[in-house]
PDB file of N, CA, C, O and CB in Angstrom:
ATOM      1  N   MET A   1     -32.865   3.557  15.826  1.00  0.00           N
ATOM      2  CA  MET A   1     -32.267   2.306  16.232  1.00  0.00           C
ATOM      3  C   MET A   1     -30.758   2.457  16.162  1.00  0.00           C
ATOM      4  O   MET A   1     -30.220   2.919  15.156  1.00  0.00           O
ATOM      5  CB  MET A   1     -32.758   1.131  15.347  1.00  0.00           C
ATOM      6  N   SER A   2     -30.073   2.066  17.238  1.00  0.00           N
ATOM      7  CA  SER A   2     -28.625   2.248  17.335  1.00  0.00           C
ATOM      8  C   SER A   2     -27.907   0.937  17.051  1.00  0.00           C
ATOM      9  O   SER A   2     -28.248  -0.104  17.613  1.00  0.00           O
ATOM     10  CB  SER A   2     -28.236   2.781  18.726  1.00  0.00           C
ATOM     11  N   ASP A   3     -26.918   0.997  16.181  1.00  0.00           N
ATOM     12  CA  ASP A   3     -26.103  -0.172  15.869  1.00  0.00           C
ATOM     13  C   ASP A   3     -24.874  -0.149  16.757  1.00  0.00           C
ATOM     14  O   ASP A   3     -24.073   0.783  16.685  1.00  0.00           O
ATOM     15  CB  ASP A   3     -25.704  -0.205  14.363  1.00  0.00           C
ATOM     16  N   THR A   4     -24.717  -1.168  17.597  1.00  0.00           N
ATOM     17  CA  THR A   4     -23.599  -1.177  18.547  1.00  0.00           C
ATOM     18  C   THR A   4     -22.432  -2.024  18.077  1.00  0.00           C
ATOM     19  O   THR A   4     -21.432  -2.133  18.787  1.00  0.00           O
ATOM     20  CB  THR A   4     -24.067  -1.677  19.885  1.00  0.00           C
ATOM     21  N   THR A   5     -22.529  -2.629  16.895  1.00  0.00           N
ATOM     22  CA  THR A   5     -21.418  -3.430  16.403  1.00  0.00           C
ATOM     23  C   THR A   5     -20.330  -2.521  15.860  1.00  0.00           C
ATOM     24  O   THR A   5     -20.599  -1.419  15.380  1.00  0.00           O
ATOM     25  CB  THR A   5     -21.890  -4.417  15.321  1.00  0.00           C
ATOM     26  N   THR A   6     -19.102  -2.999  15.945  1.00  0.00           N
ATOM     27  CA  THR A   6     -17.946  -2.237  15.466  1.00  0.00           C
ATOM     28  C   THR A   6     -17.534  -2.784  14.105  1.00  0.00           C
ATOM     29  O   THR A   6     -17.378  -3.992  13.928  1.00  0.00           O
ATOM     30  CB  THR A   6     -16.755  -2.311  16.480  1.00  0.00           C
ATOM     31  N   LYS A   7     -17.361  -1.875  13.148  1.00  0.00           N
ATOM     32  CA  LYS A   7     -16.919  -2.287  11.815  1.00  0.00           C
ATOM     33  C   LYS A   7     -15.478  -2.780  11.872  1.00  0.00           C
ATOM     34  O   LYS A   7     -14.712  -2.345  12.732  1.00  0.00           O
ATOM     35  CB  LYS A   7     -17.050  -1.120  10.808  1.00  0.00           C
ATOM     36  N   PRO A   8     -15.098  -3.682  10.969  1.00  0.00           N
ATOM     37  CA  PRO A   8     -13.682  -4.051  10.872  1.00  0.00           C
ATOM     38  C   PRO A   8     -12.839  -2.809  10.561  1.00  0.00           C
ATOM     39  O   PRO A   8     -13.288  -1.897   9.867  1.00  0.00           O
ATOM     40  CB  PRO A   8     -13.470  -5.143   9.780  1.00  0.00           C
ATOM     41  N   GLY A   9     -11.631  -2.794  11.078  1.00  0.00           N
ATOM     42  CA  GLY A   9     -10.768  -1.624  10.951  1.00  0.00           C
ATOM     43  C   GLY A   9     -10.567  -1.131   9.531  1.00  0.00           C
ATOM     44  O   GLY A   9     -10.577   0.077   9.296  1.00  0.00           O
ATOM     45  N   VAL A  10     -10.385  -2.032   8.584  1.00  0.00           N
ATOM     46  CA  VAL A  10     -10.090  -1.604   7.209  1.00  0.00           C
ATOM     47  C   VAL A  10     -11.310  -1.025   6.517  1.00  0.00           C
ATOM     48  O   VAL A  10     -11.186  -0.498   5.411  1.00  0.00           O
ATOM     49  CB  VAL A  10      -9.554  -2.771   6.399  1.00  0.00           C
ATOM     50  N   ARG A  11     -12.473  -1.103   7.123  1.00  0.00           N
ATOM     51  CA  ARG A  11     -13.675  -0.525   6.530  1.00  0.00           C
ATOM     52  C   ARG A  11     -13.999   0.845   7.104  1.00  0.00           C
ATOM     53  O   ARG A  11     -15.074   1.384   6.842  1.00  0.00           O
ATOM     54  CB  ARG A  11     -14.849  -1.452   6.733  1.00  0.00           C
ATOM     55  N   THR A  12     -13.088   1.415   7.884  1.00  0.00           N
ATOM     56  CA  THR A  12     -13.342   2.720   8.489  1.00  0.00           C
ATOM     57  C   THR A  12     -12.526   3.808   7.799  1.00  0.00           C
ATOM     58  O   THR A  12     -11.432   3.563   7.289  1.00  0.00           O
ATOM     59  CB  THR A  12     -13.021   2.687   9.988  1.00  0.00           C
ATOM     60  N   THR A  13     -13.077   4.994   7.799  1.00  0.00           N
ATOM     61  CA  THR A  13     -12.367   6.153   7.255  1.00  0.00           C
ATOM     62  C   THR A  13     -11.122   6.440   8.086  1.00  0.00           C
ATOM     63  O   THR A  13     -10.088   6.830   7.544  1.00  0.00           O
ATOM     64  CB  THR A  13     -13.289   7.395   7.220  1.00  0.00           C
ATOM     65  N   GLU A  14     -11.218   6.249   9.387  1.00  0.00           N
ATOM     66  CA  GLU A  14     -10.078   6.510  10.271  1.00  0.00           C
ATOM     67  C   GLU A  14      -8.872   5.653   9.886  1.00  0.00           C
ATOM     68  O   GLU A  14      -7.735   6.123   9.934  1.00  0.00           O
ATOM     69  CB  GLU A  14     -10.464   6.244  11.732  1.00  0.00           C
ATOM     70  N   PHE A  15      -9.119   4.403   9.505  1.00  0.00           N
ATOM     71  CA  PHE A  15      -8.021   3.526   9.102  1.00  0.00           C
ATOM     72  C   PHE A  15      -7.303   4.094   7.880  1.00  0.00           C
ATOM     73  O   PHE A  15      -6.075   4.176   7.853  1.00  0.00           O
ATOM     74  CB  PHE A  15      -8.544   2.106   8.803  1.00  0.00           C
ATOM     75  N   TRP A  16      -8.081   4.487   6.869  1.00  0.00           N
ATOM     76  CA  TRP A  16      -7.467   4.948   5.629  1.00  0.00           C
ATOM     77  C   TRP A  16      -6.757   6.282   5.810  1.00  0.00           C
ATOM     78  O   TRP A  16      -5.705   6.504   5.211  1.00  0.00           O
ATOM     79  CB  TRP A  16      -8.515   5.067   4.540  1.00  0.00           C
ATOM     80  N   LEU A  17      -7.315   7.174   6.627  1.00  0.00           N
ATOM     81  CA  LEU A  17      -6.643   8.440   6.897  1.00  0.00           C
ATOM     82  C   LEU A  17      -5.361   8.226   7.700  1.00  0.00           C
ATOM     83  O   LEU A  17      -4.355   8.894   7.463  1.00  0.00           O
ATOM     84  CB  LEU A  17      -7.580   9.389   7.646  1.00  0.00           C
ATOM     85  N   THR A  18      -5.403   7.290   8.653  1.00  0.00           N
ATOM     86  CA  THR A  18      -4.204   6.978   9.429  1.00  0.00           C
ATOM     87  C   THR A  18      -3.148   6.341   8.541  1.00  0.00           C
ATOM     88  O   THR A  18      -1.963   6.655   8.659  1.00  0.00           O
ATOM     89  CB  THR A  18      -4.545   6.048  10.603  1.00  0.00           C
ATOM     90  N   LEU A  19      -3.564   5.462   7.666  1.00  0.00           N
ATOM     91  CA  LEU A  19      -2.616   4.836   6.746  1.00  0.00           C
ATOM     92  C   LEU A  19      -1.952   5.882   5.857  1.00  0.00           C
ATOM     93  O   LEU A  19      -0.740   5.846   5.646  1.00  0.00           O
ATOM     94  CB  LEU A  19      -3.321   3.780   5.883  1.00  0.00           C
ATOM     95  N   LEU A  20      -2.747   6.809   5.341  1.00  0.00           N
ATOM     96  CA  LEU A  20      -2.201   7.876   4.502  1.00  0.00           C
ATOM     97  C   LEU A  20      -1.212   8.741   5.281  1.00  0.00           C
ATOM     98  O   LEU A  20      -0.128   9.052   4.787  1.00  0.00           O
ATOM     99  CB  LEU A  20      -3.332   8.745   3.942  1.00  0.00           C
ATOM    100  N   ALA A  21      -1.590   9.126   6.497  1.00  0.00           N
ATOM    101  CA  ALA A  21      -0.705   9.953   7.327  1.00  0.00           C
ATOM    102  C   ALA A  21       0.571   9.204   7.691  1.00  0.00           C
ATOM    103  O   ALA A  21       1.655   9.786   7.694  1.00  0.00           O
ATOM    104  CB  ALA A  21      -1.429  10.399   8.602  1.00  0.00           C
ATOM    105  N   THR A  22       0.446   7.920   7.996  1.00  0.00           N
ATOM    106  CA  THR A  22       1.616   7.119   8.361  1.00  0.00           C
ATOM    107  C   THR A  22       2.556   6.958   7.174  1.00  0.00           C
ATOM    108  O   THR A  22       3.773   7.067   7.324  1.00  0.00           O
ATOM    109  CB  THR A  22       1.184   5.741   8.882  1.00  0.00           C
ATOM    110  N   LEU A  23       2.003   6.701   6.008  1.00  0.00           N
ATOM    111  CA  LEU A  23       2.848   6.539   4.817  1.00  0.00           C
ATOM    112  C   LEU A  23       3.540   7.850   4.430  1.00  0.00           C
ATOM    113  O   LEU A  23       4.719   7.852   4.078  1.00  0.00           O
ATOM    114  CB  LEU A  23       2.007   6.027   3.637  1.00  0.00           C
ATOM    115  N   ALA A  24       2.809   8.955   4.497  1.00  0.00           N
ATOM    116  CA  ALA A  24       3.415  10.244   4.152  1.00  0.00           C
ATOM    117  C   ALA A  24       4.494  10.617   5.163  1.00  0.00           C
ATOM    118  O   ALA A  24       5.568  11.084   4.785  1.00  0.00           O
ATOM    119  CB  ALA A  24       2.341  11.350   4.089  1.00  0.00           C
ATOM    120  N   SER A  25       4.211  10.412   6.442  1.00  0.00           N
ATOM    121  CA  SER A  25       5.214  10.717   7.469  1.00  0.00           C
ATOM    122  C   SER A  25       6.413   9.795   7.353  1.00  0.00           C
ATOM    123  O   SER A  25       7.554  10.223   7.523  1.00  0.00           O
ATOM    124  CB  SER A  25       4.605  10.603   8.866  1.00  0.00           C
ATOM    125  N   GLY A  26       6.153   8.534   7.065  1.00  0.00           N
ATOM    126  CA  GLY A  26       7.252   7.580   6.893  1.00  0.00           C
ATOM    127  C   GLY A  26       8.110   7.917   5.687  1.00  0.00           C
ATOM    128  O   GLY A  26       9.330   7.757   5.724  1.00  0.00           O
ATOM    129  N   ALA A  27       7.478   8.382   4.618  1.00  0.00           N
ATOM    130  CA  ALA A  27       8.245   8.769   3.428  1.00  0.00           C
ATOM    131  C   ALA A  27       9.147   9.956   3.733  1.00  0.00           C
ATOM    132  O   ALA A  27      10.269  10.027   3.232  1.00  0.00           O
ATOM    133  CB  ALA A  27       7.301   9.109   2.259  1.00  0.00           C
ATOM    134  N   ALA A  28       8.667  10.885   4.548  1.00  0.00           N
ATOM    135  CA  ALA A  28       9.507  12.019   4.939  1.00  0.00           C
ATOM    136  C   ALA A  28      10.622  11.556   5.878  1.00  0.00           C
ATOM    137  O   ALA A  28      11.759  12.017   5.773  1.00  0.00           O
ATOM    138  CB  ALA A  28       8.656  13.117   5.617  1.00  0.00           C
ATOM    139  N   ALA A  29      10.293  10.645   6.795  1.00  0.00           N
ATOM    140  CA  ALA A  29      11.291  10.154   7.748  1.00  0.00           C
ATOM    141  C   ALA A  29      12.395   9.357   7.049  1.00  0.00           C
ATOM    142  O   ALA A  29      13.557   9.424   7.449  1.00  0.00           O
ATOM    143  CB  ALA A  29      10.618   9.285   8.814  1.00  0.00           C
ATOM    144  N   LEU A  30      12.037   8.615   6.019  1.00  0.00           N
ATOM    145  CA  LEU A  30      13.023   7.803   5.302  1.00  0.00           C
ATOM    146  C   LEU A  30      13.676   8.544   4.149  1.00  0.00           C
ATOM    147  O   LEU A  30      14.446   7.961   3.386  1.00  0.00           O
ATOM    148  CB  LEU A  30      12.374   6.553   4.783  1.00  0.00           C
ATOM    149  N   ASP A  31      13.370   9.829   4.022  1.00  0.00           N
ATOM    150  CA  ASP A  31      13.941  10.692   2.985  1.00  0.00           C
ATOM    151  C   ASP A  31      13.540  10.254   1.576  1.00  0.00           C
ATOM    152  O   ASP A  31      14.279  10.465   0.615  1.00  0.00           O
ATOM    153  CB  ASP A  31      15.456  10.708   3.103  1.00  0.00           C
ATOM    154  N   ILE A  32      12.370   9.647   1.469  1.00  0.00           N
ATOM    155  CA  ILE A  32      11.823   9.312   0.152  1.00  0.00           C
ATOM    156  C   ILE A  32      11.233  10.566  -0.475  1.00  0.00           C
ATOM    157  O   ILE A  32      11.385  10.811  -1.672  1.00  0.00           O
ATOM    158  CB  ILE A  32      10.746   8.190   0.259  1.00  0.00           C
ATOM    159  N   LEU A  33      10.554  11.359   0.358  1.00  0.00           N
ATOM    160  CA  LEU A  33      10.079  12.674  -0.070  1.00  0.00           C
ATOM    161  C   LEU A  33      11.153  13.700   0.257  1.00  0.00           C
ATOM    162  O   LEU A  33      11.748  13.643   1.333  1.00  0.00           O
ATOM    163  CB  LEU A  33       8.721  13.043   0.616  1.00  0.00           C
ATOM    164  N   PRO A  34      11.407  14.622  -0.635  1.00  0.00           N
ATOM    165  CA  PRO A  34      12.418  15.638  -0.316  1.00  0.00           C
ATOM    166  C   PRO A  34      11.934  16.564   0.804  1.00  0.00           C
ATOM    167  O   PRO A  34      10.807  17.058   0.776  1.00  0.00           O
ATOM    168  CB  PRO A  34      12.764  16.464  -1.572  1.00  0.00           C
ATOM    169  N   VAL A  35      12.795  16.783   1.772  1.00  0.00           N
ATOM    170  CA  VAL A  35      12.471  17.681   2.876  1.00  0.00           C
ATOM    171  C   VAL A  35      13.482  18.825   2.877  1.00  0.00           C
ATOM    172  O   VAL A  35      14.635  18.652   2.480  1.00  0.00           O
ATOM    173  CB  VAL A  35      12.476  16.921   4.248  1.00  0.00           C
ATOM    174  N   GLU A  36      13.031  19.995   3.329  1.00  0.00           N
ATOM    175  CA  GLU A  36      13.877  21.177   3.275  1.00  0.00           C
ATOM    176  C   GLU A  36      14.912  21.227   4.389  1.00  0.00           C
ATOM    177  O   GLU A  36      15.974  21.826   4.225  1.00  0.00           O
ATOM    178  CB  GLU A  36      13.029  22.403   3.330  1.00  0.00           C
ATOM    179  N   HIS A  37      14.610  20.604   5.515  1.00  0.00           N
ATOM    180  CA  HIS A  37      15.502  20.689   6.664  1.00  0.00           C
ATOM    181  C   HIS A  37      15.631  19.293   7.280  1.00  0.00           C
ATOM    182  O   HIS A  37      14.638  18.570   7.358  1.00  0.00           O
ATOM    183  CB  HIS A  37      14.973  21.725   7.715  1.00  0.00           C
ATOM    184  N   PRO A  38      16.824  18.901   7.716  1.00  0.00           N
ATOM    185  CA  PRO A  38      17.002  17.562   8.291  1.00  0.00           C
ATOM    186  C   PRO A  38      16.101  17.264   9.488  1.00  0.00           C
ATOM    187  O   PRO A  38      15.770  16.104   9.731  1.00  0.00           O
ATOM    188  CB  PRO A  38      18.425  17.390   8.705  1.00  0.00           C
ATOM    189  N   SER A  39      15.701  18.283  10.232  1.00  0.00           N
ATOM    190  CA  SER A  39      14.827  18.028  11.378  1.00  0.00           C
ATOM    191  C   SER A  39      13.444  17.570  10.932  1.00  0.00           C
ATOM    192  O   SER A  39      12.694  17.008  11.731  1.00  0.00           O
ATOM    193  CB  SER A  39      14.706  19.281  12.241  1.00  0.00           C
ATOM    194  N   MET A  40      13.102  17.798   9.690  1.00  0.00           N
ATOM    195  CA  MET A  40      11.816  17.332   9.181  1.00  0.00           C
ATOM    196  C   MET A  40      11.752  15.814   9.117  1.00  0.00           C
ATOM    197  O   MET A  40      10.665  15.237   9.167  1.00  0.00           O
ATOM    198  CB  MET A  40      11.553  17.918   7.805  1.00  0.00           C
ATOM    199  N   ARG A  41      12.909  15.159   9.006  1.00  0.00           N
ATOM    200  CA  ARG A  41      12.926  13.697   9.034  1.00  0.00           C
ATOM    201  C   ARG A  41      12.486  13.198  10.405  1.00  0.00           C
ATOM    202  O   ARG A  41      11.729  12.232  10.505  1.00  0.00           O
ATOM    203  CB  ARG A  41      14.333  13.158   8.690  1.00  0.00           C
ATOM    204  N   LEU A  42      12.959  13.855  11.458  1.00  0.00           N
ATOM    205  CA  LEU A  42      12.545  13.495  12.810  1.00  0.00           C
ATOM    206  C   LEU A  42      11.061  13.785  13.003  1.00  0.00           C
ATOM    207  O   LEU A  42      10.345  12.992  13.614  1.00  0.00           O
ATOM    208  CB  LEU A  42      13.382  14.256  13.855  1.00  0.00           C
ATOM    209  N   ALA A  43      10.601  14.914  12.487  1.00  0.00           N
ATOM    210  CA  ALA A  43       9.184  15.249  12.585  1.00  0.00           C
ATOM    211  C   ALA A  43       8.333  14.205  11.858  1.00  0.00           C
ATOM    212  O   ALA A  43       7.242  13.870  12.318  1.00  0.00           O
ATOM    213  CB  ALA A  43       8.921  16.653  12.006  1.00  0.00           C
ATOM    214  N   GLY A  44       8.813  13.700  10.746  1.00  0.00           N
ATOM    215  CA  GLY A  44       8.102  12.650  10.021  1.00  0.00           C
ATOM    216  C   GLY A  44       8.018  11.373  10.829  1.00  0.00           C
ATOM    217  O   GLY A  44       6.981  10.709  10.847  1.00  0.00           O
ATOM    218  N   LEU A  45       9.102  11.028  11.496  1.00  0.00           N
ATOM    219  CA  LEU A  45       9.109   9.830  12.338  1.00  0.00           C
ATOM    220  C   LEU A  45       8.138   9.983  13.503  1.00  0.00           C
ATOM    221  O   LEU A  45       7.379   9.064  13.810  1.00  0.00           O
ATOM    222  CB  LEU A  45      10.528   9.548  12.863  1.00  0.00           C
ATOM    223  N   VAL A  46       8.162  11.133  14.143  1.00  0.00           N
ATOM    224  CA  VAL A  46       7.251  11.387  15.263  1.00  0.00           C
ATOM    225  C   VAL A  46       5.799  11.358  14.779  1.00  0.00           C
ATOM    226  O   VAL A  46       4.937  10.782  15.442  1.00  0.00           O
ATOM    227  CB  VAL A  46       7.573  12.753  15.931  1.00  0.00           C
ATOM    228  N   GLY A  47       5.527  11.970  13.638  1.00  0.00           N
ATOM    229  CA  GLY A  47       4.176  11.959  13.084  1.00  0.00           C
ATOM    230  C   GLY A  47       3.692  10.556  12.770  1.00  0.00           C
ATOM    231  O   GLY A  47       2.529  10.223  13.000  1.00  0.00           O
ATOM    232  N   MET A  48       4.586   9.738  12.245  1.00  0.00           N
ATOM    233  CA  MET A  48       4.244   8.361  11.916  1.00  0.00           C
ATOM    234  C   MET A  48       3.866   7.584  13.176  1.00  0.00           C
ATOM    235  O   MET A  48       2.856   6.881  13.198  1.00  0.00           O
ATOM    236  CB  MET A  48       5.414   7.676  11.197  1.00  0.00           C
ATOM    237  N   VAL A  49       4.668   7.713  14.206  1.00  0.00           N
ATOM    238  CA  VAL A  49       4.418   6.994  15.458  1.00  0.00           C
ATOM    239  C   VAL A  49       3.131   7.488  16.123  1.00  0.00           C
ATOM    240  O   VAL A  49       2.317   6.683  16.575  1.00  0.00           O
ATOM    241  CB  VAL A  49       5.611   7.161  16.421  1.00  0.00           C
ATOM    242  N   LEU A  50       2.949   8.802  16.181  1.00  0.00           N
ATOM    243  CA  LEU A  50       1.764   9.349  16.845  1.00  0.00           C
ATOM    244  C   LEU A  50       0.466   8.990  16.116  1.00  0.00           C
ATOM    245  O   LEU A  50      -0.544   8.705  16.759  1.00  0.00           O
ATOM    246  CB  LEU A  50       1.886  10.859  16.954  1.00  0.00           C
ATOM    247  N   SER A  51       0.485   9.003  14.802  1.00  0.00           N
ATOM    248  CA  SER A  51      -0.743   8.656  14.080  1.00  0.00           C
ATOM    249  C   SER A  51      -1.091   7.186  14.279  1.00  0.00           C
ATOM    250  O   SER A  51      -2.265   6.849  14.437  1.00  0.00           O
ATOM    251  CB  SER A  51      -0.593   8.966  12.581  1.00  0.00           C
ATOM    252  N   ALA A  52      -0.100   6.312  14.273  1.00  0.00           N
ATOM    253  CA  ALA A  52      -0.368   4.894  14.499  1.00  0.00           C
ATOM    254  C   ALA A  52      -0.854   4.640  15.931  1.00  0.00           C
ATOM    255  O   ALA A  52      -1.770   3.846  16.148  1.00  0.00           O
ATOM    256  CB  ALA A  52       0.894   4.065  14.216  1.00  0.00           C
ATOM    257  N   MET A  53      -0.245   5.309  16.893  1.00  0.00           N
ATOM    258  CA  MET A  53      -0.671   5.137  18.284  1.00  0.00           C
ATOM    259  C   MET A  53      -2.077   5.685  18.503  1.00  0.00           C
ATOM    260  O   MET A  53      -2.878   5.077  19.213  1.00  0.00           O
ATOM    261  CB  MET A  53       0.313   5.828  19.232  1.00  0.00           C
ATOM    262  N   GLY A  54      -2.374   6.818  17.905  1.00  0.00           N
ATOM    263  CA  GLY A  54      -3.706   7.403  18.036  1.00  0.00           C
ATOM    264  C   GLY A  54      -4.776   6.505  17.453  1.00  0.00           C
ATOM    265  O   GLY A  54      -5.850   6.355  18.035  1.00  0.00           O
ATOM    266  N   TYR A  55      -4.490   5.910  16.313  1.00  0.00           N
ATOM    267  CA  TYR A  55      -5.449   5.004  15.697  1.00  0.00           C
ATOM    268  C   TYR A  55      -5.670   3.782  16.581  1.00  0.00           C
ATOM    269  O   TYR A  55      -6.805   3.351  16.785  1.00  0.00           O
ATOM    270  CB  TYR A  55      -4.968   4.575  14.302  1.00  0.00           C
ATOM    271  N   GLY A  56      -4.594   3.236  17.097  1.00  0.00           N
ATOM    272  CA  GLY A  56      -4.731   2.075  17.981  1.00  0.00           C
ATOM    273  C   GLY A  56      -5.549   2.384  19.222  1.00  0.00           C
ATOM    274  O   GLY A  56      -6.372   1.573  19.647  1.00  0.00           O
ATOM    275  N   ALA A  57      -5.328   3.545  19.798  1.00  0.00           N
ATOM    276  CA  ALA A  57      -6.083   3.936  20.993  1.00  0.00           C
ATOM    277  C   ALA A  57      -7.563   4.125  20.664  1.00  0.00           C
ATOM    278  O   ALA A  57      -8.424   3.698  21.433  1.00  0.00           O
ATOM    279  CB  ALA A  57      -5.506   5.232  21.595  1.00  0.00           C
ATOM    280  N   MET A  58      -7.864   4.752  19.544  1.00  0.00           N
ATOM    281  CA  MET A  58      -9.265   4.972  19.187  1.00  0.00           C
ATOM    282  C   MET A  58      -9.973   3.667  18.818  1.00  0.00           C
ATOM    283  O   MET A  58     -11.167   3.522  19.078  1.00  0.00           O
ATOM    284  CB  MET A  58      -9.359   5.958  18.027  1.00  0.00           C
ATOM    285  N   ARG A  59      -9.260   2.726  18.221  1.00  0.00           N
ATOM    286  CA  ARG A  59      -9.865   1.419  17.935  1.00  0.00           C
ATOM    287  C   ARG A  59     -10.168   0.687  19.228  1.00  0.00           C
ATOM    288  O   ARG A  59     -11.196   0.018  19.335  1.00  0.00           O
ATOM    289  CB  ARG A  59      -8.938   0.566  17.044  1.00  0.00           C
ATOM    290  N   ALA A  60      -9.286   0.803  20.214  1.00  0.00           N
ATOM    291  CA  ALA A  60      -9.539   0.164  21.504  1.00  0.00           C
ATOM    292  C   ALA A  60     -10.779   0.754  22.153  1.00  0.00           C
ATOM    293  O   ALA A  60     -11.585   0.022  22.728  1.00  0.00           O
ATOM    294  CB  ALA A  60      -8.326   0.319  22.433  1.00  0.00           C
ATOM    295  N   VAL A  61     -10.941   2.068  22.070  1.00  0.00           N
ATOM    296  CA  VAL A  61     -12.133   2.718  22.621  1.00  0.00           C
ATOM    297  C   VAL A  61     -13.380   2.238  21.869  1.00  0.00           C
ATOM    298  O   VAL A  61     -14.408   1.960  22.486  1.00  0.00           O
ATOM    299  CB  VAL A  61     -12.006   4.269  22.535  1.00  0.00           C
ATOM    300  N   ALA A  62     -13.290   2.144  20.560  1.00  0.00           N
ATOM    301  CA  ALA A  62     -14.434   1.700  19.765  1.00  0.00           C
ATOM    302  C   ALA A  62     -14.804   0.252  20.090  1.00  0.00           C
ATOM    303  O   ALA A  62     -15.984  -0.092  20.156  1.00  0.00           O
ATOM    304  CB  ALA A  62     -14.129   1.842  18.270  1.00  0.00           C
ATOM    305  N   LYS A  63     -13.806  -0.580  20.290  1.00  0.00           N
ATOM    306  CA  LYS A  63     -14.069  -1.990  20.604  1.00  0.00           C
ATOM    307  C   LYS A  63     -14.729  -2.140  21.972  1.00  0.00           C
ATOM    308  O   LYS A  63     -15.544  -3.041  22.170  1.00  0.00           O
ATOM    309  CB  LYS A  63     -12.764  -2.799  20.562  1.00  0.00           C
ATOM    310  N   ARG A  64     -14.385  -1.266  22.914  1.00  0.00           N
ATOM    311  CA  ARG A  64     -15.008  -1.308  24.238  1.00  0.00           C
ATOM    312  C   ARG A  64     -16.396  -0.719  24.215  1.00  0.00           C
ATOM    313  O   ARG A  64     -17.185  -0.953  25.131  1.00  0.00           O
ATOM    314  CB  ARG A  64     -14.158  -0.570  25.250  1.00  0.00           C
ATOM    315  N   GLY A  65     -16.708   0.041  23.182  1.00  0.00           N
ATOM    316  CA  GLY A  65     -18.030   0.636  23.068  1.00  0.00           C
ATOM    317  C   GLY A  65     -18.220   1.879  23.892  1.00  0.00           C
ATOM    318  O   GLY A  65     -19.355   2.260  24.179  1.00  0.00           O
ATOM    319  N   GLN A  66     -17.122   2.535  24.287  1.00  0.00           N
ATOM    320  CA  GLN A  66     -17.233   3.744  25.069  1.00  0.00           C
ATOM    321  C   GLN A  66     -17.259   4.955  24.138  1.00  0.00           C
ATOM    322  O   GLN A  66     -16.596   4.962  23.100  1.00  0.00           O
ATOM    323  CB  GLN A  66     -16.074   3.848  26.076  1.00  0.00           C
ATOM    324  N   PRO A  67     -18.026   5.973  24.512  1.00  0.00           N
ATOM    325  CA  PRO A  67     -18.060   7.175  23.672  1.00  0.00           C
ATOM    326  C   PRO A  67     -16.748   7.943  23.768  1.00  0.00           C
ATOM    327  O   PRO A  67     -16.110   7.986  24.819  1.00  0.00           O
ATOM    328  CB  PRO A  67     -19.231   8.083  24.078  1.00  0.00           C
ATOM    329  N   ARG A  68     -16.354   8.557  22.631  1.00  0.00           N
ATOM    330  CA  ARG A  68     -15.162   9.402  22.611  1.00  0.00           C
ATOM    331  C   ARG A  68     -15.492  10.735  23.236  1.00  0.00           C
ATOM    332  O   ARG A  68     -16.600  11.253  23.100  1.00  0.00           O
ATOM    333  CB  ARG A  68     -14.630   9.592  21.173  1.00  0.00           C
ATOM    334  N   GLY A  69     -14.501  11.283  23.928  1.00  0.00           N
ATOM    335  CA  GLY A  69     -14.678  12.632  24.424  1.00  0.00           C
ATOM    336  C   GLY A  69     -14.977  12.664  25.842  1.00  0.00           C
ATOM    337  O   GLY A  69     -15.155  13.740  26.411  1.00  0.00           O
TER     338      GLY A  69
END
């Protein structure tokens, strides 16, 4: 039997992994975590944006009920 309902976002593993990645990348971007090279701050900002955008896109796919891939 297949369950077609979508769980709330905060109850998914993807949400928590995205939150962790966003916080770690944001900490590097804001120089809260020590980074070895100044370009790592930019990489942290890019990582933060990409992880948040990826999560949003995958939630939209899940809400539409379309298979990934």
